[in-house]
N, C-alpha and C positions, 0 to 999 in steps of 0.2 A: 423433384430436383434430382439431378444426377448425383450419384455417389462419387465424391472426389477423394482420391487417395491423399493421405497426409504426405507432406514433403518428406522424402527419404534422406535428403542431404542437407546439412546445416548451411546457413548463409549468414553473411555479415553485411556490411554497408552496401547499398545498391549503387551501381555506377553505370555509365555508358549511355544507354538509351532507354526510352520508355515507349510503350505502345498502348493506345486505347483500343479496346476490342470488346465485343459483346460475347459474354459467356452464355451459351444457349443450350438448353436441354431439348428433349423431344417435343415439348409442348409450348414452352414460352421462354422468353429471354429474361435473364436476371439483371440486365443493365450493364453499364460500363464497368470494366475491370482494368486496373492499372497494372501492367506487366513491366517488370524491370529485370535486366540482366545483372547478376550480382558480382561483387568484387572478388570474392573467394567462395569456395565450397569445401565440404569436408573431404579428407583423403579417402581413397578407395581402400577396401580391406587388403591386407598384406598378401593374401593368397591370390589376389587378382592384379598384383603389381608386376611390373617388368622383371623378368628373370625367373619368375615362378612357372612351373609346369601347369598349363591350363587344364583344369578339371571342371567339367560341366556342373558337377555337384556344388561347386563354390559360388555359382551364380545365385542371386536371390530366387526364392520360390517363384515359379512361373505361373502365369494365367490365374492370378488370385484376385484381380480387380473386380469390382461390382458396378452394375449400372449399364444402361443402354442409351443410345441417342440415334435419331433419324439421320440419314444421309441422302443426298439427291441421287437419282438413278445413274447419272453420268459418273459419279464417284465410286459406284459399286462395281465389283468384279475382281479379277486377278490380274495385277499390273506388274510390268517389268520396267526397270530403269537400267540404262547402260552407263551413264556418265553424269557428272556434275560440271557445270560451266561457271567459272568465277570471273566476274566482270569488275574491272577497276578503271576508273577514268584515267585516260592517258596511257593505258597499257593494253596489249593484245589480250583477248580472251584466253583464259587458261582452262584446258579440259582435263578433268581428273576422272580416271576410270573408277566407276562405282556401281557395280552390277548387283541388283537385288530384286527380289519379287515380294509383292505385298498383296494380301487379300483384304478387301474392304467390303463389309456387308455380310452378316451371318444369318439373318432371319428377315422374313417379310411378315407384316401384320395382315389382318383381315382385309384391309383396304388396298393392300399391295405396296405400301410404303416399306422401304428397306431400312434396316436398323443395324448398327454396329455395336459390339460390346466393349465395355471398358475391361479389356482382358490383359492389361499390363500386370506385372512385367512380362515381356516376351522378347525373344531373340531372333534376329534376322542375320543370316550369314551372307557376307559380301566377298566374292572371290577377287583376289588381287594378284594372281599368278603364283609367286613363290611363297605367298602368305595369304591369310584370309582375315577379314574383320568380322567380329561378332558384335553387332549393334544391339546391345541389351537396353531396350526401352523400359525405363522404370515407371514413367508416367507419360501418358499421351492424352491431354485434356482438350476437348473441343472448346474453342473460344468463340467461334462464329460458324454457323451452318445455315446457308441460304441457298436459293435456287441456283445461283451462279458462282458461289464461292464457299470454300471450306477452309477454316483457319484452325490449326492445331498447335498447341504448345507442347513441346517434347523435352523431357529430361532423360538423358541416356548416358551409357558408357560405350565407348568404342574400343573394344579389346582387339589388338592385332596379334595374331598368333603365327609363328613360323611353321610351315608345313614340314620342314626338315626334322625338327626335334620337338615340336609341340610346346615350345616355351613362349611365354608372353613377351612380345617385343615392346609394346607400349600399351598404355590404357589412358585414353583421353576422355574426360567427362564433358558433356555437352548440354547446353541450354539453348534451345532453338525454337523458332516460330516458323511453321511451314504454311504457305498460302497456296491453295490449289484452285485452278479454274479449268473449265472444260476447254479442250482443244478441238481436234477434228472429231465430229460426232461419232461415238462408238469406236474410236480408235486411239485417241491420245488424251492425256491430261497435261497441262502446263503448270509447273510449280516453281515457287520462289521460296528460298529459306534464308533466314537471317538469325544470327546467334553468336554465342561466345563459346570458346573451348578452354578447358582447364586441364592442367597436368594431373598426374595421379596423387599429388599432394594437395590438390585443390587450388593451385595458383593459376592465374589467368595466363593464357598463351598468346593473347592478342591485346593490342592497345585500344582496339575498337571492334565492334561486331563485324563478322564477315557477311557477305551476301552472295548467294549462289543460286543457279537456275538449273532446272532439269525438266526433261520430258518423260512421261511414263507411257508405255505402250500396252494396250489391252491384250492379254494372253488368253483369257477365258471370261465369258460373261458371268454375271452374278448367278450363283446357285446357293440356296440355303444350306448351311452346315448344321446338321443335327447334333453331332458330337465330334470332338477332336481333342487330342492330347489329354484325354481323361475327363474332359468337361462336357456336360450335357447342355449344349447351348439352347436347344429347343425348350426344355423345361425351365432353364434359367431365364429365358426370355419371357415365357408365360408367367413365371413367378414375379418378374419385374413388372409386367403390365398389371397384374392383379394387385401388387403392393402399391401401385401408383393410381389405382382406381380407373384403369383404362380397359375395362372388361370388354368393351365393344370392339377392341382391336385384337383380341385373342385370335390367333390363327387356328384353322381347323387341324385336328390331330390326325 
C-alpha cells in the first residue's frame, strides 16, 4: 500500500459535495473511497498570514513524503500551464492567468513503467506579474490511476507575495480534486479541477465548490531523476520496491 500522509489540517463537519473514487497504488486498488470537502479547516501559522514578510524557512519541511505509485506514460514528463478557465452556466468563460511548471515521473522500473514519488510537501511558484503565488502542496494523494485517467486529491496553501516588498498579500487554503486525461498525443494534457477555498483563518470562501479547466503543454519528455533537492530518488525508489516485495521491478544500477 502507498504510504499516506496524515492530514495536516484539522477539519470539522463535512459539507458541499462528495466524490466516489478509487484509491489505487502501484499494484492494486483499495476500493471506493468517499471524499468530502469540509466546512472549515485550521488557521495557517501566523508567520504565513497576510502582512508577514515571507520567509521560505517558515514553510513546512519539504519533500518528506514516502511511497511511490505508477503513472501512465502520457502523464509523465515536464509540463507547463498558462491559465485556468472557469466555466459557469449562463456566464462567459473567465480566464485566469496561472503559469506553472510541473514534473511528473521520477523513476522507471525494470519493465519500463514510470513511477512518481509521494514527495510532498513541495512548492511550485506561479508568476502573476507584480506578485507571485507559492502553491505549497501539503498532500497530493492518487485516488485513481488508469490507462486514460489520473485523479489526484490535493491539499495546499496558495501564498501570494508582493514582488515590491516581499510581504504576504494573502494565504488561501485549498482542498481540490484534479482529473487529468490525455490530450494531443505527446503534446498536451487536459485537466479539470474542483474544490473549495478557505481563508487564512480556515473559513470557507465559497458557498459551493469551484470548477476550473486547463491545458498542460509538454516542455520536456520523461527523464529519470536520480537526485534532486537533497533527496536520492533512485535509492529511495529501490528501497520502496524492496520493502513491498517487488524485487523483479528493480531497475539496473
